[in-house]
N, CA, C and O atoms as a Tripos MOL2 file, in Angstrom:
@<TRIPOS>MOLECULE
protein
  160   159    40     0     0
PROTEIN
NO_CHARGES

@<TRIPOS>ATOM
      1 N          75.6610  109.2420   82.9590 N.3       1 MET1
      2 CA         77.0660  109.4490   83.3810 C.3       1 MET1
      3 C          77.2720  108.9950   84.8290 C.2       1 MET1
      4 O          78.2970  109.2830   85.4470 O.2       1 MET1
      5 N          76.2850  108.2880   85.3470 N.am      2 LYS2
      6 CA         76.3680  107.8340   86.7410 C.3       2 LYS2
      7 C          77.4030  106.7150   86.8850 C.2       2 LYS2
      8 O          77.4410  105.7970   86.0660 O.2       2 LYS2
      9 N          78.2340  106.7880   87.9120 N.am      3 GLY3
     10 CA         79.2190  105.7330   88.1770 C.3       3 GLY3
     11 C          80.4680  105.8220   87.3150 C.2       3 GLY3
     12 O          81.2410  104.8670   87.2460 O.2       3 GLY3
     13 N          80.6740  106.9510   86.6600 N.am      4 VAL4
     14 CA         81.8630  107.1150   85.8110 C.3       4 VAL4
     15 C          83.1110  107.3040   86.6740 C.2       4 VAL4
     16 O          84.1690  106.7510   86.3720 O.2       4 VAL4
     17 N          82.9840  108.0790   87.7390 N.am      5 GLN5
     18 CA         84.1430  108.3890   88.5830 C.3       5 GLN5
     19 C          84.7620  107.1470   89.2430 C.2       5 GLN5
     20 O          85.9770  106.9700   89.1540 O.2       5 GLN5
     21 N          83.9710  106.2760   89.9050 N.am      6 PRO6
     22 CA         84.5760  105.0840   90.5150 C.3       6 PRO6
     23 C          85.2610  104.1880   89.4830 C.2       6 PRO6
     24 O          86.3170  103.6140   89.7490 O.2       6 PRO6
     25 N          84.6460  104.0760   88.3030 N.am      7 LEU7
     26 CA         85.2060  103.2330   87.2460 C.3       7 LEU7
     27 C          86.5480  103.7800   86.7700 C.2       7 LEU7
     28 O          87.5140  103.0300   86.6280 O.2       7 LEU7
     29 N          86.6060  105.1040   86.5220 N.am      8 SER8
     30 CA         87.8470  105.7100   86.0470 C.3       8 SER8
     31 C          88.9320  105.6260   87.1290 C.2       8 SER8
     32 O          90.1100  105.4410   86.8220 O.2       8 SER8
     33 N          88.5270  105.7620   88.3920 N.am      9 ALA9
     34 CA         89.4830  105.6250   89.4950 C.3       9 ALA9
     35 C          90.0100  104.1940   89.5470 C.2       9 ALA9
     36 O          91.2070  103.9710   89.7230 O.2       9 ALA9
     37 N          89.1040  103.2280   89.3910 N.am     10 TYR10
     38 CA         89.4920  101.8080   89.3830 C.3      10 TYR10
     39 C          90.4140  101.5160   88.2060 C.2      10 TYR10
     40 O          91.4230  100.8270   88.3510 O.2      10 TYR10
     41 N          90.0570  102.0460   87.0400 N.am     11 GLU11
     42 CA         90.8900  101.8440   85.8480 C.3      11 GLU11
     43 C          92.2670  102.4690   86.0270 C.2      11 GLU11
     44 O          93.2710  101.9090   85.5860 O.2      11 GLU11
     45 N          92.3120  103.6360   86.6790 N.am     12 THR12
     46 CA         93.5910  104.3020   86.9460 C.3      12 THR12
     47 C          94.4650  103.4350   87.8440 C.2      12 THR12
     48 O          95.6600  103.2770   87.5940 O.2      12 THR12
     49 N          93.8550  102.8670   88.9020 N.am     13 ILE13
     50 CA         94.5900  101.9810   89.8190 C.3      13 ILE13
     51 C          95.1020  100.7540   89.0680 C.2      13 ILE13
     52 O          96.2510  100.3490   89.2420 O.2      13 ILE13
     53 N          94.2450  100.1650   88.2340 N.am     14 GLN14
     54 CA         94.6330   98.9840   87.4550 C.3      14 GLN14
     55 C          95.8050   99.3090   86.5270 C.2      14 GLN14
     56 O          96.7360   98.5170   86.3840 O.2      14 GLN14
     57 N          95.7420  100.4870   85.8980 N.am     15 THR15
     58 CA         96.8080  100.9150   84.9860 C.3      15 THR15
     59 C          98.1250  101.1120   85.7340 C.2      15 THR15
     60 O          99.1810  100.6820   85.2710 O.2      15 THR15
     61 N          98.0510  101.7680   86.8980 N.am     16 ILE16
     62 CA         99.2490  102.0050   87.7170 C.3      16 ILE16
     63 C          99.8540  100.6760   88.1710 C.2      16 ILE16
     64 O         101.0680  100.4860   88.0990 O.2      16 ILE16
     65 N          99.0040   99.7540   88.6390 N.am     17 LEU17
     66 CA         99.4820   98.4410   89.0910 C.3      17 LEU17
     67 C         100.1000   97.6740   87.9300 C.2      17 LEU17
     68 O         101.1660   97.0760   88.0730 O.2      17 LEU17
     69 N          99.4290   97.6900   86.7780 N.am     18 GLY18
     70 CA         99.9330   96.9980   85.6000 C.3      18 GLY18
     71 C         101.2680   97.5770   85.1530 C.2      18 GLY18
     72 O         102.1960   96.8340   84.8300 O.2      18 GLY18
     73 N         101.3640   98.9030   85.1340 N.am     19 PHE19
     74 CA        102.6000   99.5760   84.7360 C.3      19 PHE19
     75 C         103.7090   99.2900   85.7400 C.2      19 PHE19
     76 O         104.8670   99.1090   85.3620 O.2      19 PHE19
     77 N         103.3490   99.2510   87.0240 N.am     20 GLY20
     78 CA        104.3160   98.9490   88.0830 C.3      20 GLY20
     79 C         104.8980   97.5550   87.9220 C.2      20 GLY20
     80 O         106.1090   97.3630   88.0300 O.2      20 GLY20
     81 N         104.0290   96.5810   87.6620 N.am     21 MET21
     82 CA        104.4840   95.2010   87.4650 C.3      21 MET21
     83 C         105.3690   95.1040   86.2300 C.2      21 MET21
     84 O         106.3760   94.3970   86.2400 O.2      21 MET21
     85 N         104.9910   95.8200   85.1560 N.am     22 PHE22
     86 CA        105.7760   95.8390   83.9240 C.3      22 PHE22
     87 C         107.1540   96.4430   84.1690 C.2      22 PHE22
     88 O         108.1580   95.9330   83.6720 O.2      22 PHE22
     89 N         107.2000   97.5320   84.9360 N.am     23 THR23
     90 CA        108.4620   98.2000   85.2590 C.3      23 THR23
     91 C         109.3710   97.2830   86.0740 C.2      23 THR23
     92 O         110.5690   97.1920   85.8060 O.2      23 THR23
     93 N         108.7950   96.6000   87.0770 N.am     24 ILE24
     94 CA        109.5650   95.6690   87.9150 C.3      24 ILE24
     95 C         110.1260   94.5340   87.0560 C.2      24 ILE24
     96 O         111.2880   94.1560   87.2090 O.2      24 ILE24
     97 N         109.3080   93.9930   86.1580 N.am     25 ALA25
     98 CA        109.7500   92.9100   85.2770 C.3      25 ALA25
     99 C         110.8800   93.3890   84.3690 C.2      25 ALA25
    100 O         111.8490   92.6670   84.1380 O.2      25 ALA25
    101 N         110.7470   94.6070   83.8580 N.am     26 LEU26
    102 CA        111.7530   95.1780   82.9620 C.3      26 LEU26
    103 C         113.0790   95.3830   83.6910 C.2      26 LEU26
    104 O         114.1370   95.0460   83.1590 O.2      26 LEU26
    105 N         113.0300   95.9320   84.9080 N.am     27 ILE27
    106 CA        114.2310   96.1470   85.7220 C.3      27 ILE27
    107 C         114.8950   94.8060   86.0490 C.2      27 ILE27
    108 O         116.1170   94.6770   85.9700 O.2      27 ILE27
    109 N         114.0860   93.8130   86.4160 N.am     28 SER28
    110 CA        114.6130   92.4790   86.7340 C.3      28 SER28
    111 C         115.3330   91.8850   85.5320 C.2      28 SER28
    112 O         116.3930   91.2770   85.6750 O.2      28 SER28
    113 N         114.7590   92.0620   84.3510 N.am     29 LEU29
    114 CA        115.3570   91.5520   83.1170 C.3      29 LEU29
    115 C         116.6880   92.2420   82.8370 C.2      29 LEU29
    116 O         117.6640   91.5820   82.4790 O.2      29 LEU29
    117 N         116.7350   93.5690   82.9980 N.am     30 ILE30
    118 CA        117.9700   94.3340   82.7770 C.3      30 ILE30
    119 C         119.0600   93.8820   83.7480 C.2      30 ILE30
    120 O         120.2080   93.6870   83.3490 O.2      30 ILE30
    121 N         118.7010   93.7140   85.0260 N.am     31 VAL31
    122 CA        119.6580   93.2640   86.0430 C.3      31 VAL31
    123 C         120.1990   91.8820   85.6880 C.2      31 VAL31
    124 O         121.3960   91.6260   85.8110 O.2      31 VAL31
    125 N         119.3120   90.9960   85.2470 N.am     32 LYS32
    126 CA        119.7030   89.6370   84.8630 C.3      32 LYS32
    127 C         120.6790   89.6680   83.6890 C.2      32 LYS32
    128 O         121.6830   88.9560   83.6890 O.2      32 LYS32
    129 N         120.3790   90.4950   82.6910 N.am     33 VAL33
    130 CA        121.2430   90.6220   81.5090 C.3      33 VAL33
    131 C         122.6090   91.1850   81.9030 C.2      33 VAL33
    132 O         123.6340   90.7040   81.4200 O.2      33 VAL33
    133 N         122.6340   92.1890   82.7670 N.am     34 LEU34
    134 CA        123.8950   92.7840   83.2100 C.3      34 LEU34
    135 C         124.7390   91.7720   83.9820 C.2      34 LEU34
    136 O         125.9570   91.7190   83.8120 O.2      34 LEU34
    137 N         124.0930   90.9690   84.8300 N.am     35 LYS35
    138 CA        124.8150   89.9430   85.5950 C.3      35 LYS35
    139 C         125.4080   88.8930   84.6630 C.2      35 LYS35
    140 O         126.5420   88.4550   84.8530 O.2      35 LYS35
    141 N         124.6310   88.4890   83.6510 N.am     36 GLU36
    142 CA        125.1120   87.5110   82.6650 C.3      36 GLU36
    143 C         126.2810   88.0960   81.8740 C.2      36 GLU36
    144 O         127.2240   87.3840   81.5310 O.2      36 GLU36
    145 N         126.2120   89.3890   81.5880 N.am     37 ASP37
    146 CA        127.2380   90.0810   80.8180 C.3      37 ASP37
    147 C         128.5580   90.1260   81.5890 C.2      37 ASP37
    148 O         129.6280   90.0000   80.9950 O.2      37 ASP37
    149 N         128.4850   90.3030   82.9040 N.am     38 LYS38
    150 CA        129.6920   90.3930   83.7340 C.3      38 LYS38
    151 C         130.4070   89.0520   83.8710 C.2      38 LYS38
    152 O         131.6040   89.0170   84.1570 O.2      38 LYS38
    153 N         129.6820   87.9440   83.6690 N.am     39 LYS39
    154 CA        130.2870   86.6090   83.7790 C.3      39 LYS39
    155 C         131.2920   86.3500   82.6620 C.2      39 LYS39
    156 O         132.2390   85.5850   82.8430 O.2      39 LYS39
    157 N         131.0870   86.9860   81.5060 N.am     40 LYS40
    158 CA        131.9550   86.7500   80.3440 C.3      40 LYS40
    159 C         133.3630   87.3050   80.5480 C.2      40 LYS40
    160 O         134.2090   87.1850   79.6620 O.2      40 LYS40
@<TRIPOS>BOND
     1     1     2 1
     2     2     3 1
     3     3     4 2
     4     3     5 am
     5     5     6 1
     6     6     7 1
     7     7     8 2
     8     7     9 am
     9     9    10 1
    10    10    11 1
    11    11    12 2
    12    11    13 am
    13    13    14 1
    14    14    15 1
    15    15    16 2
    16    15    17 am
    17    17    18 1
    18    18    19 1
    19    19    20 2
    20    19    21 am
    21    21    22 1
    22    22    23 1
    23    23    24 2
    24    23    25 am
    25    25    26 1
    26    26    27 1
    27    27    28 2
    28    27    29 am
    29    29    30 1
    30    30    31 1
    31    31    32 2
    32    31    33 am
    33    33    34 1
    34    34    35 1
    35    35    36 2
    36    35    37 am
    37    37    38 1
    38    38    39 1
    39    39    40 2
    40    39    41 am
    41    41    42 1
    42    42    43 1
    43    43    44 2
    44    43    45 am
    45    45    46 1
    46    46    47 1
    47    47    48 2
    48    47    49 am
    49    49    50 1
    50    50    51 1
    51    51    52 2
    52    51    53 am
    53    53    54 1
    54    54    55 1
    55    55    56 2
    56    55    57 am
    57    57    58 1
    58    58    59 1
    59    59    60 2
    60    59    61 am
    61    61    62 1
    62    62    63 1
    63    63    64 2
    64    63    65 am
    65    65    66 1
    66    66    67 1
    67    67    68 2
    68    67    69 am
    69    69    70 1
    70    70    71 1
    71    71    72 2
    72    71    73 am
    73    73    74 1
    74    74    75 1
    75    75    76 2
    76    75    77 am
    77    77    78 1
    78    78    79 1
    79    79    80 2
    80    79    81 am
    81    81    82 1
    82    82    83 1
    83    83    84 2
    84    83    85 am
    85    85    86 1
    86    86    87 1
    87    87    88 2
    88    87    89 am
    89    89    90 1
    90    90    91 1
    91    91    92 2
    92    91    93 am
    93    93    94 1
    94    94    95 1
    95    95    96 2
    96    95    97 am
    97    97    98 1
    98    98    99 1
    99    99   100 2
   100    99   101 am
   101   101   102 1
   102   102   103 1
   103   103   104 2
   104   103   105 am
   105   105   106 1
   106   106   107 1
   107   107   108 2
   108   107   109 am
   109   109   110 1
   110   110   111 1
   111   111   112 2
   112   111   113 am
   113   113   114 1
   114   114   115 1
   115   115   116 2
   116   115   117 am
   117   117   118 1
   118   118   119 1
   119   119   120 2
   120   119   121 am
   121   121   122 1
   122   122   123 1
   123   123   124 2
   124   123   125 am
   125   125   126 1
   126   126   127 1
   127   127   128 2
   128   127   129 am
   129   129   130 1
   130   130   131 1
   131   131   132 2
   132   131   133 am
   133   133   134 1
   134   134   135 1
   135   135   136 2
   136   135   137 am
   137   137   138 1
   138   138   139 1
   139   139   140 2
   140   139   141 am
   141   141   142 1
   142   142   143 1
   143   143   144 2
   144   143   145 am
   145   145   146 1
   146   146   147 1
   147   147   148 2
   148   147   149 am
   149   149   150 1
   150   150   151 1
   151   151   152 2
   152   151   153 am
   153   153   154 1
   154   154   155 1
   155   155   156 2
   156   155   157 am
   157   157   158 1
   158   158   159 1
   159   159   160 2
@<TRIPOS>SUBSTRUCTURE
     1 MET1         2 RESIDUE 1 A MET
     2 LYS2         6 RESIDUE 1 A LYS
     3 GLY3        10 RESIDUE 1 A GLY
     4 VAL4        14 RESIDUE 1 A VAL
     5 GLN5        18 RESIDUE 1 A GLN
     6 PRO6        22 RESIDUE 1 A PRO
     7 LEU7        26 RESIDUE 1 A LEU
     8 SER8        30 RESIDUE 1 A SER
     9 ALA9        34 RESIDUE 1 A ALA
    10 TYR10       38 RESIDUE 1 A TYR
    11 GLU11       42 RESIDUE 1 A GLU
    12 THR12       46 RESIDUE 1 A THR
    13 ILE13       50 RESIDUE 1 A ILE
    14 GLN14       54 RESIDUE 1 A GLN
    15 THR15       58 RESIDUE 1 A THR
    16 ILE16       62 RESIDUE 1 A ILE
    17 LEU17       66 RESIDUE 1 A LEU
    18 GLY18       70 RESIDUE 1 A GLY
    19 PHE19       74 RESIDUE 1 A PHE
    20 GLY20       78 RESIDUE 1 A GLY
    21 MET21       82 RESIDUE 1 A MET
    22 PHE22       86 RESIDUE 1 A PHE
    23 THR23       90 RESIDUE 1 A THR
    24 ILE24       94 RESIDUE 1 A ILE
    25 ALA25       98 RESIDUE 1 A ALA
    26 LEU26      102 RESIDUE 1 A LEU
    27 ILE27      106 RESIDUE 1 A ILE
    28 SER28      110 RESIDUE 1 A SER
    29 LEU29      114 RESIDUE 1 A LEU
    30 ILE30      118 RESIDUE 1 A ILE
    31 VAL31      122 RESIDUE 1 A VAL
    32 LYS32      126 RESIDUE 1 A LYS
    33 VAL33      130 RESIDUE 1 A VAL
    34 LEU34      134 RESIDUE 1 A LEU
    35 LYS35      138 RESIDUE 1 A LYS
    36 GLU36      142 RESIDUE 1 A GLU
    37 ASP37      146 RESIDUE 1 A ASP
    38 LYS38      150 RESIDUE 1 A LYS
    39 LYS39      154 RESIDUE 1 A LYS
    40 LYS40      158 RESIDUE 1 A LYS
């Protein structure tokens, strides 16, 4: 069980970063769609 803690901490950071990037992309997409919608 040696080295489990650093790995899980690293995986947690990777998950948070990945989720953060996904959230930013999702928000950007929603903003883009709303802007396109207002043009009509």
